VOPAGU-2260 file (C-alpha; in pm, 1 decimal, decimal comma):
REM VOPAGU-2260
SITE   aa  ch    i         X         Y         Z
SITE  MET   A    0    2206,5    -330,4    -477,9
SITE  ASP   A    1    1901,3    -335,0    -708,3
SITE  ALA   A    2    1649,5    -414,5    -437,9
SITE  ILE   A    3    1620,5    -387,5     -63,3
SITE  ASN   A    4    1406,6    -675,6      51,0
SITE  ASN   A    5    1226,7    -767,2     368,9
SITE  THR   A    6    1377,7   -1114,0     380,7
SITE  PHE   A    7    1493,4   -1121,5     743,5
SITE  ILE   A    8    1329,4    -920,7    1019,8
SITE  PRO   A    9    1446,6    -956,3    1380,3
SITE  SER   A   10    1145,9   -1080,4    1572,0
SITE  ASN   A   11     929,5    -812,2    1733,9
SITE  LYS   A   12     705,1   -1065,9    1905,8
SITE  ALA   A   13     862,3   -1165,3    2230,2
SITE  LEU   A   14     646,7   -1470,3    2288,6
SITE  VAL   A   15     595,6   -1624,9    1945,7
SITE  SER   A   16     411,3   -1951,1    2001,7
SITE  CYS   A   17     579,0   -2249,5    1841,4
SITE  LEU   A   18     256,4   -2441,1    1897,0
SITE  MET   A   19      59,1   -2270,3    1621,4
SITE  ILE   A   20    -104,4   -2557,7    1443,6
SITE  GLY   A   21    -328,9   -2492,9    1154,6
SITE  VAL   A   22    -670,5   -2564,0    1042,7
SITE  ALA   A   23    -914,4   -2756,7     846,7
SITE  ALA   A   24   -1065,7   -3082,3     721,8
SITE  PRO   A   25   -1312,4   -3219,3     470,2
SITE  ILE   A   26   -1652,2   -3059,2     458,3
SITE  THR   A   27   -1863,6   -3351,3     582,4
SITE  ALA   A   28   -2038,1   -3211,6     888,1
SITE  GLN   A   29   -2398,7   -3197,0     770,0
SITE  ALA   A   30   -2501,4   -3450,9    1032,1
SITE  ASP   A   31   -2323,9   -3278,4    1319,8
SITE  SER   A   32   -2515,0   -3089,6    1584,0
SITE  VAL   A   33   -2471,8   -2713,2    1571,6
SITE  ASP   A   34   -2375,0   -2730,1    1937,9
SITE  ASP   A   35   -2069,0   -2938,1    1841,5
SITE  ILE   A   36   -1934,8   -2683,9    1590,8
SITE  ILE   A   37   -1755,9   -2351,3    1631,4
SITE  ASN   A   38   -1742,7   -2129,7    1321,3
SITE  ASP   A   39   -1497,3   -1840,6    1277,9
SITE  PHE   A   40   -1497,8   -1581,9     999,3
SITE  THR   A   41   -1218,4   -1325,7     956,3
SITE  ALA   A   42   -1182,8   -1039,5     706,8
SITE  GLN   A   43    -845,7    -861,6     705,6
SITE  ALA   A   44    -666,4    -584,6     518,4
SITE  SER   A   45    -306,1    -468,8     556,9
SITE  VAL   A   46     -45,6    -252,9     380,7
SITE  TYR   A   47     330,0    -298,0     408,7
SITE  SER   A   48     581,8     -47,6     272,6
SITE  ASP   A   49     950,8      28,3     321,6
SITE  SER   A   50    1220,8     279,2     232,7
SITE  GLY   A   51    1328,7      69,6     -67,2
SITE  GLY   A   52    1000,3     142,3    -243,9
SITE  ILE   A   53     842,0    -196,7    -175,1
SITE  ARG   A   54     466,6    -197,1    -114,2
SITE  ILE   A   55     247,4    -501,6     -50,0
SITE  GLU   A   56    -128,9    -469,6      -8,3
SITE  ASP   A   57    -307,1    -778,3     121,0
SITE  ARG   A   58    -683,1    -827,3     151,7
SITE  SER   A   59    -813,4   -1161,4     274,8
SITE  VAL   A   60   -1111,6   -1357,0     400,9
SITE  GLN   A   61   -1098,9   -1675,6     604,9
SITE  TYR   A   62   -1355,7   -1927,9     723,7
SITE  GLN   A   63   -1260,4   -2180,4     988,1
SITE  ARG   A   64   -1460,8   -2464,4    1142,7
SITE  HIS   A   65   -1365,8   -2623,6    1476,0
SITE  TYR   A   66   -1521,2   -2928,9    1631,1
SITE  LYS   A   67   -1555,6   -2950,7    2007,7
SITE  ASN   A   68   -1498,3   -3323,5    1968,1
SITE  LYS   A   69   -1117,9   -3342,6    1939,5
SITE  ASN   A   70   -1141,0   -3671,0    1748,8
SITE  LYS   A   71   -1267,7   -3483,9    1443,1
SITE  PRO   A   72   -1038,8   -3286,6    1210,4
SITE  ASN   A   73   -1080,6   -2908,7    1184,8
SITE  TRP   A   74   -1068,3   -2724,9     852,0
SITE  LYS   A   75   -1011,9   -2377,6     712,0
SITE  LEU   A   76   -1047,6   -2201,7     377,4
SITE  GLU   A   77    -859,1   -1877,2     311,0
SITE  ALA   A   78    -835,1   -1646,3       8,4
SITE  HIS   A   79    -605,5   -1344,6     -45,2
SITE  ASP   A   80    -592,7   -1063,9    -300,4
SITE  TYR   A   81    -253,2    -891,4    -341,8
SITE  ASP   A   82    -107,5    -581,8    -504,4
SITE  VAL   A   83     272,1    -599,6    -503,1
SITE  SER   A   84     515,8    -334,4    -624,9
SITE  GLY   A   85     894,7    -312,9    -599,9
SITE  GLU   A   86    1123,3     -13,7    -599,4
SITE  THR   A   87    1086,8     250,3    -872,3
SITE  GLY   A   88    1135,5     102,1   -1217,5
SITE  LYS   A   89    1054,7    -253,8   -1114,2
SITE  ASP   A   90     753,4    -450,3   -1232,9
SITE  THR   A   91     433,9    -453,6   -1031,2
SITE  HIS   A   92     215,7    -759,1    -980,6
SITE  HIS   A   93    -143,8    -833,9    -897,8
SITE  GLY   A   94    -223,7   -1171,9    -756,4
SITE  ALA   A   95    -444,7   -1394,0    -550,2
SITE  ASP   A   96    -417,5   -1720,0    -368,8
SITE  ILE   A   97    -654,3   -1969,5    -215,5
SITE  VAL   A   98    -562,3   -2241,5      30,1
SITE  GLY   A   99    -739,3   -2509,9     226,9
SITE  THR   A  100    -602,4   -2657,4     548,0
SITE  ILE   A  101    -686,4   -2968,5     750,0
SITE  THR   A  102    -573,1   -3013,1    1109,6
SITE  LYS   A  103    -604,1   -3339,4    1298,6
SITE  GLU   A  104    -530,8   -3370,0    1670,7
SITE  PHE   A  105    -474,8   -3741,6    1722,4
SITE  ASN   A  106    -430,7   -3710,8    2097,9
SITE  ASP   A  107    -278,9   -3474,1    2353,2
SITE  TYR   A  108      66,8   -3541,7    2210,1
SITE  ILE   A  109      46,4   -3537,1    1829,0
SITE  THR   A  110    -118,7   -3290,8    1588,9
SITE  THR   A  111     -83,2   -3283,9    1211,0
SITE  GLU   A  112    -162,7   -3011,8     958,2
SITE  LEU   A  113    -181,4   -3020,7     579,2
SITE  SER   A  114    -236,2   -2714,4     356,2
SITE  VAL   A  115    -273,1   -2713,3     -21,5
SITE  GLY   A  116    -356,8   -2426,7    -254,7
SITE  ALA   A  117    -261,8   -2221,7    -557,8
SITE  VAL   A  118    -115,6   -1875,8    -626,1
SITE  TYR   A  119    -213,7   -1671,5    -932,8
SITE  MET   A  120       3,5   -1376,7   -1040,5
SITE  GLU   A  121     -14,3   -1122,1   -1323,9
SITE  ASN   A  122     271,6    -890,1   -1421,9
SITE  GLN   A  123     103,1    -550,9   -1468,5
SITE  ARG   A  124     363,7    -431,5   -1720,1
SITE  THR   A  125     389,4    -734,2   -1947,3
SITE  ARG   A  126      38,3    -867,2   -1877,9
SITE  SER   A  127     194,7   -1210,9   -1846,6
SITE  TYR   A  128       6,8   -1453,2   -1625,1
SITE  SER   A  129     132,2   -1742,1   -1416,6
SITE  GLN   A  130      13,1   -1979,9   -1150,2
SITE  ARG   A  131     188,7   -2202,8    -900,7
SITE  GLY   A  132      77,1   -2462,0    -650,7
SITE  LYS   A  133     160,0   -2426,6    -282,6
SITE  TYR   A  134     160,1   -2671,1       5,9
SITE  LYS   A  135     270,1   -2714,8     365,7
SITE  GLY   A  136     274,8   -3011,3     599,4
SITE  LYS   A  137     337,4   -2989,1     971,9
SITE  VAL   A  138     361,4   -3223,4    1268,9
SITE  THR   A  139     356,0   -3093,6    1625,6
SITE  LEU   A  140     464,7   -3305,1    1921,0
SITE  LYS   A  141     379,4   -3219,7    2282,9
SITE  PRO   A  142     535,6   -3483,0    2510,5
SITE  ASN   A  143     411,8   -3287,1    2812,8
SITE  ASN   A  144     258,7   -2950,5    2900,3
SITE  LYS   A  145     600,2   -2782,4    2912,7
SITE  VAL   A  146     757,8   -2889,7    2582,9
SITE  SER   A  147     644,8   -2850,0    2223,0
SITE  LEU   A  148     829,4   -2944,3    1903,8
SITE  GLY   A  149     711,2   -2875,2    1548,9
SITE  LEU   A  150     847,2   -2988,4    1212,0
SITE  GLU   A  151     711,2   -2843,1     885,7
SITE  HIS   A  152     790,4   -2843,9     516,0
SITE  GLY   A  153     629,1   -2654,0     229,9
SITE  GLU   A  154     664,8   -2454,3     -89,7
SITE  ASP   A  155     528,8   -2111,2    -179,0
SITE  LEU   A  156     613,4   -1790,7    -364,4
SITE  LEU   A  157     806,3   -1556,1    -133,6
SITE  PHE   A  158     662,7   -1219,1    -241,5
SITE  LYS   A  159     447,7   -1198,0      73,0
SITE  GLU   A  160     753,7   -1170,6     295,5
SITE  ALA   A  161     994,5   -1012,6      46,4
SITE  ILE   A  162    1019,0    -895,5    -312,5
SITE  ILE   A  163    1269,6   -1151,7    -432,9
SITE  GLU   A  164    1319,4   -1168,5    -808,8
SITE  ASP   A  165    1556,0   -1389,3   -1007,2
SITE  ASP   A  166    1785,3   -1273,4   -1288,1
SITE  ASN   A  167    1489,6   -1281,8   -1528,4
SITE  ASN   A  168    1274,1   -1059,2   -1304,1
SITE  LYS   A  169    1047,8   -1348,3   -1209,4
SITE  LEU   A  170     925,8   -1385,1    -852,9
SITE  VAL   A  171    1118,9   -1650,8    -663,0
SITE  SER   A  172     958,5   -1943,3    -481,1
SITE  GLY   A  173    1109,0   -2138,4    -196,6
SITE  LYS   A  174    1093,4   -2487,3     -49,7
SITE  THR   A  175    1120,6   -2440,9     324,5
SITE  THR   A  176    1190,3   -2692,5     600,3
SITE  ARG   A  177    1163,8   -2565,2     957,2
SITE  ILE   A  178    1191,1   -2711,4    1303,5
SITE  ALA   A  179    1083,3   -2508,8    1607,4
SITE  GLY   A  180    1041,4   -2581,0    1974,5
SITE  SER   A  181     962,4   -2425,7    2309,2
SITE  TRP   A  182    1027,9   -2528,2    2668,1
SITE  ARG   A  183     856,7   -2376,0    2969,3
SITE  ALA   A  184    1135,4   -2439,0    3217,5
SITE  ALA   A  185     941,8   -2269,2    3499,2
SITE  GLU   A  186     625,7   -2066,2    3541,4
SITE  ARG   A  187     812,7   -1748,8    3449,2
SITE  ILE   A  188    1080,8   -1885,7    3215,0
SITE  ILE   A  189    1036,5   -1994,4    2853,7
SITE  ALA   A  190    1305,9   -2094,4    2605,5
SITE  GLU   A  191    1234,7   -2094,0    2230,5
SITE  GLY   A  192    1437,8   -2199,0    1930,0
SITE  SER   A  193    1403,8   -2261,6    1557,5
SITE  SER   A  194    1609,8   -2357,4    1253,7
SITE  GLN   A  195    1503,2   -2307,1     893,3
SITE  TYR   A  196    1650,7   -2429,0     566,2
SITE  ARG   A  197    1524,7   -2290,8     234,2
SITE  GLU   A  198    1595,1   -2383,0    -129,3
SITE  LEU   A  199    1506,6   -2102,9    -370,6
SITE  SER   A  200    1390,6   -2152,9    -729,2
SITE  ASP   A  201    1686,7   -1947,7    -858,5
SITE  GLY   A  202    1930,8   -2202,2    -714,9
SITE  ASN   A  203    2023,0   -2009,5    -400,5
SITE  ARG   A  204    1986,1   -2158,4     -51,8
SITE  SER   A  205    1955,0   -2003,1     293,4
SITE  LYS   A  206    1979,6   -2107,5     657,2
SITE  GLN   A  207    1820,7   -1917,8     944,9
SITE  HIS   A  208    1844,1   -1988,3    1318,5
SITE  ARG   A  209    1676,0   -1823,6    1617,2
SITE  GLY   A  210    1696,0   -1865,9    1994,4
SITE  ALA   A  211    1523,3   -1672,1    2272,1
SITE  LEU   A  212    1502,9   -1681,0    2650,1
SITE  LEU   A  213    1200,0   -1510,0    2805,9
SITE  TYR   A  214    1109,2   -1407,8    3160,1
SITE  GLY   A  215     751,2   -1344,2    3271,0
SITE  ILE   A  216     729,4   -1027,8    3478,9
SITE  SER   A  217     354,7   -1084,3    3492,5
SITE  THR   A  218     201,5   -1407,8    3364,5
SITE  GLY   A  219    -159,4   -1313,6    3435,9
SITE  THR   A  220    -341,2    -986,3    3362,6
SITE  PRO   A  221    -161,0    -773,9    3259,5
SITE  TRP   A  222      62,1   -1017,8    3069,8
SITE  VAL   A  223     424,3    -892,6    3042,0
SITE  TRP   A  224     731,7   -1083,7    2921,9
SITE  VAL   A  225    1087,5    -965,3    2852,9
SITE  GLY   A  226    1390,2   -1147,2    2720,2
SITE  VAL   A  227    1690,6   -1178,1    2494,6
SITE  GLU   A  228    1707,3   -1311,5    2141,3
SITE  ALA   A  229    1976,5   -1414,9    1893,0
SITE  GLN   A  230    1932,0   -1479,6    1519,9
SITE  SER   A  231    2151,8   -1567,0    1224,7
SITE  LEU   A  232    2095,4   -1578,4     849,9
SITE  SER   A  233    2323,6   -1698,4     569,4
SITE  TYR   A  234    2290,0   -1756,1     193,6
SITE  ASP   A  235    2507,4   -1972,9     -23,7
SITE  GLU   A  236    2537,6   -1691,1    -278,2
SITE  THR   A  237    2512,8   -1314,1    -250,6
SITE  LYS   A  238    2277,0   -1201,8    -528,2
SITE  SER   A  239    2268,0    -850,8    -673,2
SITE  ASN   A  240    1889,6    -843,9    -717,0
SITE  TYR   A  241    1790,5    -917,6    -356,4
SITE  TRP   A  242    1942,7    -895,3     -11,0
SITE  SER   A  243    2118,6   -1227,3      52,1
SITE  PRO   A  244    2403,8   -1193,5     303,7
SITE  GLN   A  245    2645,4   -1480,9     349,3
SITE  ASP   A  246    2677,0   -1409,3     720,8
SITE  TYR   A  247    2427,4   -1196,4     917,1
SITE  GLU   A  248    2361,8   -1201,1    1291,7
SITE  ALA   A  249    2134,9   -1005,4    1524,1
SITE  TYR   A  250    2109,0    -981,8    1903,0
SITE  ALA   A  251    1810,1    -817,3    2067,5
SITE  LEU   A  252    1640,4    -723,0    2390,6
SITE  ILE   A  253    1271,3    -798,8    2345,3
SITE  ALA   A  254     951,2    -724,8    2535,0
SITE  SER   A  255     588,7    -820,3    2491,5
SITE  GLY   A  256     276,9    -728,5    2685,0
SITE  ASN   A  257    -100,5    -749,6    2678,4
SITE  PHE   A  258    -306,2    -510,4    2887,2
SITE  LYS   A  259    -678,4    -526,8    2954,2
SITE  VAL   A  260    -824,9    -175,3    2952,2
SITE  ASN   A  261   -1183,0    -278,2    3027,6
SITE  ASP   A  262   -1427,2    -560,1    2953,7
SITE  LYS   A  263   -1432,4    -472,0    2583,3
SITE  LEU   A  264   -1081,1    -348,3    2504,0
SITE  SER   A  265    -731,8    -493,4    2539,0
SITE  VAL   A  266    -402,9    -358,2    2401,0
SITE  ASN   A  267     -89,2    -552,3    2308,5
SITE  VAL   A  268     261,4    -412,9    2256,9
SITE  ASN   A  269     574,6    -590,9    2126,6
SITE  GLY   A  270     913,3    -423,9    2091,0
SITE  SER   A  271    1283,9    -487,7    2046,2
SITE  VAL   A  272    1615,9    -306,2    2025,9
SITE  ASN   A  273    1896,0    -489,2    1851,1
SITE  ARG   A  274    2252,7    -491,1    1730,3
SITE  THR   A  275    2330,3    -648,1    1393,5
SITE  LYS   A  276    2644,6    -752,3    1211,5
SITE  GLU   A  277    2682,0    -839,3     843,7
SITE  ASP   A  278    2996,6    -995,1     700,5
SITE  GLY   A  279    3222,4    -720,9     565,4
SITE  PHE   A  280    3035,2    -436,2     738,2
SITE  ASP   A  281    3036,7    -268,2    1080,5
SITE  TRP   A  282    2798,8    -333,4    1366,9
SITE  ALA   A  283    2468,6    -145,8    1340,1
SITE  SER   A  284    2164,0     -79,7    1557,1
SITE  GLY   A  285    1796,6    -133,3    1497,0
SITE  ARG   A  286    1460,5    -132,5    1669,3
SITE  SER   A  287    1105,1    -244,1    1613,5
SITE  VAL   A  288     764,3    -195,7    1772,2
SITE  THR   A  289     418,8    -338,0    1709,4
SITE  VAL   A  290     102,8    -206,0    1872,8
SITE  GLY   A  291    -234,9    -375,7    1842,8
SITE  ALA   A  292    -576,8    -374,4    2004,0
SITE  ASP   A  293    -873,5    -609,0    2041,3
SITE  TYR   A  294   -1212,1    -441,3    2079,1
SITE  ALA   A  295   -1521,5    -652,8    2141,5
SITE  LEU   A  296   -1817,1    -509,0    1953,5
SITE  SER   A  297   -2017,3    -793,1    2107,9
SITE  LYS   A  298   -1945,7   -1130,1    2267,6
SITE  ASN   A  299   -1866,7   -1293,5    1931,6
SITE  ILE   A  300   -1761,8    -995,8    1715,5
SITE  HIS   A  301   -1416,1    -839,4    1750,8
SITE  ILE   A  302   -1220,2    -577,0    1559,3
SITE  LYS   A  303    -838,7    -590,9    1580,5
SITE  PRO   A  304    -630,5    -301,1    1440,1
SITE  TYR   A  305    -249,8    -311,0    1449,1
SITE  ALA   A  306      55,0    -115,2    1333,6
SITE  SER   A  307     426,9    -196,5    1327,4
SITE  TYR   A  308     748,5     -11,2    1251,6
SITE  LEU   A  309    1101,6    -145,1    1201,3
SITE  GLU   A  310    1442,5      16,8    1160,2
SITE  SER   A  311    1745,9    -184,8    1052,8
SITE  ASN   A  312    2064,9    -177,4     843,6
SITE  ARG   A  313    2165,3    -380,9     541,2
SITE  GLU   A  314    2513,7    -346,0     402,5
SITE  ASN   A  315    2541,8     -46,6     639,5
SITE  VAL   A  316    2254,6     126,2     460,4
SITE  GLY   A  317    1966,6     246,0     677,6
SITE  TRP   A  318    1637,4      72,5     610,0
SITE  ASP   A  319    1292,0     102,5     762,1
SITE  GLY   A  320     955,6     -56,8     702,8
SITE  SER   A  321     603,7     -30,7     840,4
SITE  ARG   A  322     277,0    -221,9     829,9
SITE  VAL   A  323     -76,7    -125,0     924,4
SITE  GLY   A  324    -380,7    -348,4     916,3
SITE  VAL   A  325    -711,7    -443,4    1070,9
SITE  SER   A  326    -899,0    -770,1    1122,6
SITE  PHE   A  327   -1273,2    -816,4    1167,7
SITE  VAL   A  328   -1353,1   -1145,0    1342,5
SITE  VAL   A  329   -1688,6   -1314,0    1394,4
SITE  SER   A  330   -1676,2   -1628,6    1609,3
SITE  ASP   A  331   -1903,9   -1911,7    1718,8
SITE  PHE   A  332   -2202,1   -1834,6    1496,7
């Protein structure tokens, strides 16, 4: 296999919110009172690397404006700078993207999000330059305070989650449609599920499904949830230049917690141990852990470091990856 790619990672976040909406709207707030506006600024840097030689450096800035009046749309602008390299002998890329997002909460039941932007990439070996538009639309429905359902569709280059190259060594893009939902069956029980369908620019297609059942050991402070999770992934075609199994499944025990150390510091931990099976290969084991912290430098200024590590198997070959990063957040200024 020419490349080992981070295309499918068993979730290491036990309580992934399916209610994550988005951001942003047109910049027409000059007449608004400052008291009606909440501004957020985030600067972030992270590095991902794995045993296949893949390395992705991501540096970003983000500005987000919220309105306390829910009848007004919120908006966000975000820009990233990337350095992307594959395994030894593969091309390296330098790129950037910029995206704007508008979120409109029509009422307590319906929220919409629209993101549009562009990605710019340069092949460091050939000095060839390319650009591609990106977009995502999402609708979230909340019929009550226990159920949420989201439907989204978009297109983007996939290098941020995996180094996927086609037969001509060009980075692959994907059109992705995803539906996700959550149901809080009781105070301590949450069920989550999602299904994703993706059409790749090289003609391949994939389907991915996830389900999880979570139990809240502690739903206050500290916040501790444990549960079980099942995932599957399948591609129409198995490609030689990126990991694309025709039948892959994973079952995991997962845990997530957030612990308040003092008035300024909190720590969060997410972990999983799993068993995986790929068509034509034996069962294998894996594990993952993510540790993060939130330290309040002041009431409105926070620094958030994090680190994650993952072990897995692909085609019965051991594989591991890690990510470290830090966010600097200034809010309500």
